[in-house]
Every structure is written in C-alpha cells, then in structure tokens.
C-alpha positions in Angstrom: -1.6 167.9 260.2 -2.6 168.7 263.9 -3.5 165.9 266.2 -6.9 165.5 267.8 -5.3 166.7 271.1 -4.0 169.8 269.3 -7.3 170.5 267.8 -9.1 170.0 271.1 -6.6 172.6 272.7 -7.3 175.0 269.9 -11.0 174.7 270.3 -10.6 175.3 274.2 -8.4 178.3 273.4 -11.0 179.7 271.0 -13.7 179.5 273.7 -11.4 181.0 276.4 -10.5 183.8 274.1 -14.2 184.7 274.1 -14.4 184.6 277.9 -15.8 181.0 278.2 -13.7 179.2 280.8 -14.2 175.7 279.4 -11.0 174.1 280.8 -12.1 174.7 284.4 -15.2 172.5 283.8 -13.3 169.6 282.0 -12.6 166.3 283.6 -9.1 165.0 283.3 -8.4 162.7 280.4 -8.4 158.9 280.6 -5.8 156.3 279.8 -6.5 154.0 276.8 -7.1 151.1 279.3 -9.6 153.1 281.2 -11.4 154.2 278.0 -11.5 150.5 276.7 -12.8 149.3 280.0 -15.6 151.8 280.2 -17.0 150.9 276.8 -16.7 147.1 277.2 -20.5 146.7 277.8 -21.2 148.5 274.5 -19.3 145.9 272.4 -17.9 148.7 270.1 -14.5 149.1 268.6 -13.4 152.7 269.1 -11.5 154.5 266.4 -8.3 156.1 267.4 -9.7 159.6 267.2 -12.3 158.8 269.8 -9.7 157.3 272.1 -7.5 160.5 271.6 -10.5 162.8 272.4 -11.0 161.1 275.7 -7.4 161.0 276.6 -7.4 164.8 276.2 -10.5 165.3 278.4 -13.4 163.2 279.8 -16.2 165.6 279.3 -17.6 168.1 281.7 -17.4 168.0 285.4 -20.6 169.8 285.9 -23.1 169.3 283.2 -26.0 171.0 284.8 -24.5 174.5 284.7 -27.7 176.5 284.3 -26.1 179.1 282.2 -23.9 176.7 280.2 -21.1 179.2 280.9 -18.3 176.8 281.0 -19.4 174.0 278.7 -17.3 173.0 275.7 -19.8 172.3 273.0 -19.6 170.7 269.5 -21.9 173.2 267.9 -24.8 173.0 270.4 -24.3 169.7 272.2 -22.3 169.5 275.4 -19.1 167.3 275.5 -20.2 164.2 277.4 -18.0 162.1 279.7 -17.4 158.6 278.6 -19.4 157.3 281.6 -22.3 159.6 280.4 -21.8 158.4 276.8 -22.5 154.8 278.0 -25.8 156.0 279.5 -26.7 158.0 276.5 -25.9 155.0 274.3 -28.5 153.1 276.1 -31.0 155.9 275.7 -30.4 156.0 271.9 -30.9 152.3 271.7 -34.1 152.6 273.6 -35.6 155.5 271.6 -34.0 155.1 268.1 -32.3 151.8 268.0 -35.5 149.7 267.9 -36.7 151.4 264.8 -33.5 152.4 263.0 -31.9 150.2 260.3 -28.8 150.5 258.2 -30.8 150.7 255.0 -33.2 153.4 256.4 -30.8 155.6 258.3 -27.6 154.8 256.5 -25.9 153.8 259.9 -25.9 151.0 262.3 -26.7 152.8 265.6 -25.6 149.9 267.7 -22.1 150.7 266.5 -22.1 154.4 267.3 -20.7 156.2 270.4 -22.4 159.4 271.5 -19.8 162.0 272.3 -22.0 165.0 273.1 -25.6 165.4 274.0 -28.2 168.1 275.0 -31.8 167.5 276.0 -32.5 164.3 273.8 -30.1 165.4 271.0 -26.9 163.3 270.5 -23.7 163.6 268.3 -22.4 160.2 267.8 -19.3 158.9 266.1 -19.9 156.1 263.7 -17.8 153.2 264.8 -19.1 150.4 262.5 -21.0 150.0 259.3 -22.5 153.0 257.5 -23.8 153.8 253.9 -22.3 157.4 253.8 -19.4 158.1 251.4 -16.5 155.5 251.7 -14.2 158.6 252.1 -15.7 159.1 255.6 -14.5 156.2 257.7 -16.0 157.5 261.0 -18.5 160.3 260.4 -20.1 162.2 263.2 -24.0 162.1 263.0 -26.7 163.9 264.9 -29.5 161.7 266.4 -32.5 164.0 267.0 -35.9 163.6 265.5 -34.1 161.5 262.9 -30.5 160.6 261.9 -28.5 163.1 260.0 -24.8 163.3 259.0 -23.2 166.4 260.6 -19.4 166.1 260.0 -17.1 163.9 258.0 -15.0 162.9 261.2 -14.0 164.0 264.7 -11.3 166.0 263.0 -13.5 167.9 260.7 -16.0 168.5 263.5 -13.2 170.1 265.7 -11.9 172.2 262.7 -15.4 173.4 262.1 -16.1 174.2 265.7 -12.8 176.1 266.0 -13.6 178.3 263.1 -17.1 178.9 264.4 -16.1 180.0 267.8 -13.1 181.9 266.5 -15.3 184.1 264.2 -15.8 187.8 265.3 -19.6 187.2 264.9 -19.8 184.2 267.2 -21.7 184.7 270.4 -21.8 182.3 273.3 -25.1 180.3 273.5 -26.1 181.9 270.2 -23.5 180.8 267.8 -23.2 182.4 264.4 -25.6 184.0 261.8 -27.0 181.1 259.8 -25.3 182.0 256.6 -21.8 182.3 258.1 -22.2 179.0 260.0 -23.3 177.1 257.0 -20.4 178.5 254.8 -17.9 177.2 257.4 -19.7 173.9 258.0 -19.8 173.1 254.2 -16.2 174.1 253.7 -14.9 171.7 256.3 -17.5 169.0 255.4 -18.2 169.1 251.6 -21.2 167.3 250.1 -23.0 166.8 253.4 -25.6 169.3 252.9 -27.6 169.5 249.6 -28.3 173.0 248.3 
C-alpha cells in the first residue's frame, strides 16, 4: 500500500503530466515538531496522515494565482498551508461552528482541520468525534452551505484525485464530465453518495 507521501507525489505527477506545474508552487514540507507547534492553538490531535501530508508539502506558495495555473487541488479546493489552515479553522468556527452540532451534522467541527479551501468552501479532516461509519476513522468532509462527507480518508481523497486528474477526459479548471467523476468518486469512497 503506498504511503501518503507516495500518493501526493503521484497526484503531483498526474498534474504535471497534464502541463500543470504544481511542484513549483508548493512550500517545502514541515517537520513533525513544526506541524504540531503550528496547530497548538487549535487543541486538535492530528492523525498521522495529516502529519505526513504536511511533511510532504506545506500548501501553496502563491494562493492568489489568478489563473490557478499551478495550484494542486483536491477536486476544486486549493491545498492550504498549515498556517492558512489555522486561519481557515477560525473562519469555520465563526461561520459554521456556532450553529453546528454533532447530532445535526454528524461531526464535531471543533475537531476538524481544514486542508484545502476556495472562496468560503473548505475540505476538512475529521480529527475527533463523528457519526459517520465506524470504518472511516478520519473522513474528509466539505464545509460549504452545509456539511457533507466527501472522502473516506486522506488516502481515498488522494487516490480519487489521482484517478480524476489522470483521466484522458480531465481538463484543468474544468475537471471531468459529471458521470465519469462520480463513477471514480464512488469507487474509491463507496456508500458516501446515495443513488
């Protein structure tokens, strides 16, 4: 089974094979100590997959690239630096955290770390309690006009994104035709979407 680092490299390779030079816009990875120091104010226990993700790279160097030509995305949200994740965490708490409950949204947003964002939409890793399937220890959810599960884990998110970007039908900034995108999504993340 490939490591998170290997999957991140495969995703970057898939982008670069399509002419999207994502590596030149990635910050160097952080040490475990640096990662843990940055998230101390959030009082979250990070899963090992999140730590490995940020050891690989610390998000984008330039997030305001007007053409998004070099941004590594997880579907349609930009990979955020850990420093940006702390800021985005506070935004989520101010906009959703006040109204969200474990019973209502199936997740405790105070124990979630955003790893990607775009214009008020966040992909967050659940680091604490949730009411999704017990087989999903740390699912990735989308917070945008509600709270929805998107991937079983960081691993399945990366595997899904690799297959999306590797498809001959994938186009930068447009993605895939809906039917193909959903088929790949469901295959890597069964039982998330109801038919």
